[in-house]
C-alpha positions as CSV (number, residue, x, y, z in Angstrom):
1,X,13.6,-1.2,19.4
2,X,13.5,-5.0,19.2
3,X,15.0,-6.7,16.1
4,X,11.9,-8.8,13.6
5,X,12.3,-11.2,11.4
6,X,11.0,-9.6,7.6
7,X,8.2,-11.1,5.9
8,X,9.0,-12.7,2.5
9,X,7.4,-9.3,1.2
10,X,9.3,-7.2,3.3
11,X,12.8,-9.1,1.6
12,X,11.1,-8.3,-2.0
13,X,10.6,-5.0,-1.3
14,X,14.2,-4.2,-0.2
15,X,15.6,-6.7,-3.2
16,X,13.5,-4.3,-5.6
17,X,15.2,-1.1,-4.1
18,X,18.4,-2.7,-3.9
19,X,17.8,-3.3,-8.2
20,X,16.5,0.2,-8.2
21,X,19.8,1.5,-6.5
22,X,22.1,-0.7,-9.1
23,X,20.1,0.9,-11.8
24,X,21.6,3.9,-11.0
25,X,24.7,3.1,-9.5
26,X,26.5,6.3,-12.1
27,X,25.1,8.7,-9.3
28,X,27.2,9.6,-6.8
29,X,27.1,8.0,-3.2
30,X,26.2,11.3,-1.9
31,X,23.2,12.2,-4.3
32,X,21.7,8.4,-3.3
33,X,22.0,9.2,0.0
34,X,20.2,12.5,-0.4
35,X,17.7,11.1,-2.4
36,X,16.7,7.9,-0.1
37,X,16.7,10.3,2.9
38,X,14.6,12.8,1.4
39,X,11.9,10.0,0.9
40,X,12.5,8.7,4.6
41,X,11.2,12.5,5.5
42,X,8.5,12.3,3.3
43,X,7.5,8.9,4.6
44,X,7.7,9.8,8.3
45,X,4.9,12.6,7.2
46,X,2.9,10.6,6.0
47,X,2.7,8.3,9.0
48,X,-0.3,8.4,11.6
49,X,0.9,10.6,14.2
50,X,-2.2,9.4,16.6
51,X,0.2,6.1,16.4
52,X,3.4,7.2,15.6
53,X,4.9,10.5,16.6
54,X,8.4,12.1,14.7
55,X,10.2,11.1,17.7
56,X,9.5,7.5,17.7
57,X,9.2,7.6,14.0
58,X,13.5,8.9,14.2
59,X,14.2,6.3,16.6
60,X,13.0,3.5,13.9
61,X,15.3,5.0,11.5
62,X,18.1,5.1,13.8
63,X,17.8,1.8,15.0
64,X,17.3,0.8,11.4
65,X,20.2,2.4,9.7
66,X,22.2,1.5,12.9
67,X,21.1,-2.7,11.8
68,X,22.2,-2.0,7.9
69,X,25.6,-0.5,9.2
70,X,26.1,-3.9,10.8
71,X,24.8,-5.8,8.3
72,X,27.1,-4.0,5.5
73,X,30.5,-4.4,7.4
74,X,29.2,-8.2,8.0
75,X,28.2,-8.5,4.7
76,X,30.4,-6.1,1.9
77,X,27.3,-4.6,1.2
78,X,28.9,-1.8,-0.7
79,X,30.1,-4.0,-3.1
80,X,27.1,-5.5,-4.1
81,X,25.9,-2.2,-4.6
82,X,28.7,-1.6,-6.7
83,X,30.2,1.1,-4.6
84,X,33.5,1.0,-2.5
């Protein structure tokens, strides 16, 4: 899976999600992870399976989790969200 440069709208969406996570920083990290993971599952279920199979979606999710982990390590992202 190749990396792409996010568009302006994609970056704006990411920033909006980060702001929303900050709003709920009083929740435990595992609660946030469970909620967001559930939403990812719902988004996967809504994909057009003629264009993206569940297997393709999971590869996309895994690749982006890995990219996010690398970014977090590089940028100390955990402190950006107010979590250690």
